[in-house]
C-alpha positions as CSV (number, residue, x, y, z in Angstrom):
1,M,29.3,-11.4,-10.9
2,E,27.3,-14.7,-11.0
3,P,23.6,-14.4,-10.0
4,P,22.7,-16.3,-6.9
5,E,21.3,-19.8,-7.4
6,R,18.7,-19.2,-4.6
7,F,16.7,-16.3,-3.5
8,V,15.2,-15.6,-0.1
9,L,11.5,-15.0,-0.4
10,R,9.2,-14.6,2.5
11,P,5.4,-14.3,2.7
12,I,4.1,-10.9,3.8
13,G,0.6,-12.1,4.4
14,R,-2.0,-14.6,3.5
15,V,-5.3,-14.8,1.5
16,E,-8.6,-15.3,3.3
17,S,-11.1,-16.7,0.8
18,P,-14.1,-19.0,0.7
19,L,-12.2,-20.8,-2.1
20,T,-10.7,-24.0,-0.7
21,D,-10.9,-26.5,-3.6
22,R,-8.5,-25.9,-6.5
23,A,-10.7,-27.9,-8.9
24,A,-13.8,-25.7,-8.1
25,A,-11.9,-22.4,-8.2
26,P,-12.3,-20.1,-11.2
27,R,-9.3,-20.1,-13.6
28,Q,-9.1,-16.3,-13.6
29,G,-10.3,-13.7,-11.0
30,H,-12.8,-12.1,-13.3
31,E,-14.5,-15.5,-13.9
32,G,-16.6,-15.5,-10.8
33,S,-14.2,-15.2,-7.9
34,P,-15.8,-14.4,-4.6
35,D,-14.6,-11.4,-2.6
36,A,-11.5,-12.2,-0.6
37,V,-9.2,-10.6,1.9
38,V,-5.4,-10.0,1.7
39,V,-4.3,-10.1,5.3
40,L,-0.9,-8.5,5.6
41,D,1.6,-9.2,8.4
42,D,1.9,-6.4,11.0
43,D,5.6,-5.8,10.1
44,V,4.6,-4.6,6.6
45,A,1.6,-2.6,7.5
46,E,3.2,0.7,6.7
47,A,3.9,-0.4,3.1
48,A,0.1,-0.5,2.5
49,R,-0.7,2.9,4.0
50,D,-1.2,4.6,0.6
51,L,-3.5,2.0,-0.9
52,V,-7.0,3.3,-1.6
53,V,-10.4,1.8,-2.0
54,G,-11.5,1.6,-5.6
55,A,-7.9,1.3,-7.0
56,D,-6.6,-1.7,-8.8
57,A,-3.5,-3.6,-7.5
58,I,-1.4,-6.6,-8.5
59,V,-1.2,-9.2,-5.8
60,L,1.6,-11.7,-6.1
61,T,1.2,-15.0,-4.4
62,W,3.1,-18.2,-3.9
63,L,0.9,-21.0,-5.2
64,D,2.0,-23.4,-2.5
65,R,-0.2,-26.2,-3.7
66,A,1.2,-26.2,-7.3
67,D,3.2,-29.0,-8.9
68,R,6.6,-27.4,-9.5
69,G,7.7,-30.3,-11.8
70,V,5.1,-29.4,-14.6
71,L,6.6,-27.9,-17.8
72,L,3.8,-28.7,-20.2
73,T,0.1,-28.4,-19.7
74,R,-3.1,-28.4,-21.8
75,P,-4.6,-24.9,-21.4
76,R,-7.7,-25.0,-19.2
77,D,-7.2,-28.7,-18.9
78,D,-8.9,-29.1,-22.3
79,P,-7.8,-32.4,-23.9
80,A,-8.6,-31.0,-27.3
81,R,-5.9,-28.4,-26.9
82,P,-2.2,-29.3,-27.6
83,P,0.3,-29.5,-24.8
84,T,1.7,-26.1,-24.2
85,G,4.8,-24.9,-22.3
86,V,3.7,-23.4,-19.0
87,F,5.5,-20.2,-19.6
88,S,2.9,-19.5,-22.4
89,T,0.0,-20.1,-19.9
90,R,-1.4,-18.9,-16.6
91,S,-1.2,-22.4,-15.2
92,P,-0.5,-22.5,-11.4
93,D,1.7,-25.6,-12.0
94,R,5.2,-24.4,-13.0
95,P,8.8,-24.4,-11.8
96,N,8.3,-21.2,-9.7
97,P,4.6,-21.0,-8.9
98,V,4.2,-17.2,-8.6
99,G,0.6,-16.2,-8.9
100,L,-0.2,-12.8,-10.6
101,H,-3.7,-11.4,-9.7
102,R,-5.1,-8.0,-10.8
103,V,-7.6,-7.1,-8.1
104,R,-9.9,-4.2,-7.2
105,I,-9.5,-2.9,-3.7
106,R,-13.0,-2.9,-2.0
107,S,-12.1,-2.1,1.6
108,I,-9.2,-1.4,3.9
109,D,-9.3,-2.1,7.6
110,G,-5.8,-1.9,9.0
111,T,-3.8,-4.8,7.5
112,R,-7.0,-6.4,6.1
113,I,-7.5,-5.5,2.4
114,G,-10.7,-6.6,0.9
115,V,-10.4,-7.3,-2.8
116,A,-12.5,-8.5,-5.8
117,D,-11.2,-10.8,-8.5
118,L,-8.7,-12.8,-6.5
119,E,-8.9,-16.5,-7.4
120,A,-6.3,-17.7,-4.9
121,L,-7.2,-20.4,-2.4
122,D,-7.7,-19.7,1.3
123,G,-4.3,-19.6,3.1
124,T,-2.3,-18.9,-0.1
125,P,0.9,-16.9,0.9
126,V,1.1,-13.4,-0.4
127,I,4.5,-12.3,-1.5
128,D,3.9,-8.8,-2.7
129,V,1.3,-6.1,-3.6
130,K,2.0,-3.6,-6.4
131,A,0.2,-0.6,-7.6
132,V,-1.3,-0.8,-11.1
133,L,0.4,2.0,-13.1
134,D,-1.7,3.0,-16.1
135,L,-0.4,6.5,-16.8
136,P,3.1,7.8,-17.8
137,G,4.7,9.3,-14.7
138,D,2.9,7.1,-12.2
139,H,5.2,5.4,-9.7
C-alpha cells in the first residue's frame, strides 16, 4: 500500500507568549525563554486531564512563520559555520516546520497549561503534547 502524499494535521491549541519577534526569541527554550501558556482547544481538554504540575512534556508546534523552502542553513546564523542540511539542525526553517519543545509544566488551569522553556512565538499553533518518558515501562 502506498503511503498518502498528504496528511491531515489540525492545530489543537495555540501558544500565548510574550515572544513576538522571531529575531529576538531565544534559539532554545532553556536559553532564556519567558514563561508561556499552551492554550488547548476545548474539544481536546480531556486529553490533558492527567498532566501534572512539575512534569516535563514535549510540545509539538507548527512553526507557521518558517520558510519551508530552506534546505541548508548556517547553525545559529553564524557565518563562520559551514552550510548544514536542516535535518542536522534545530532550525525552524525546513520542509515541514514541526517545532519540538521540551517544557516543564508550571501550572494547569482548565485548558491553559503554563509552561517554562517554550521558545515558540505568540500565536504559534500547537499540534500535540506528549509525556516525557524517562523510565522503562512508562507509557
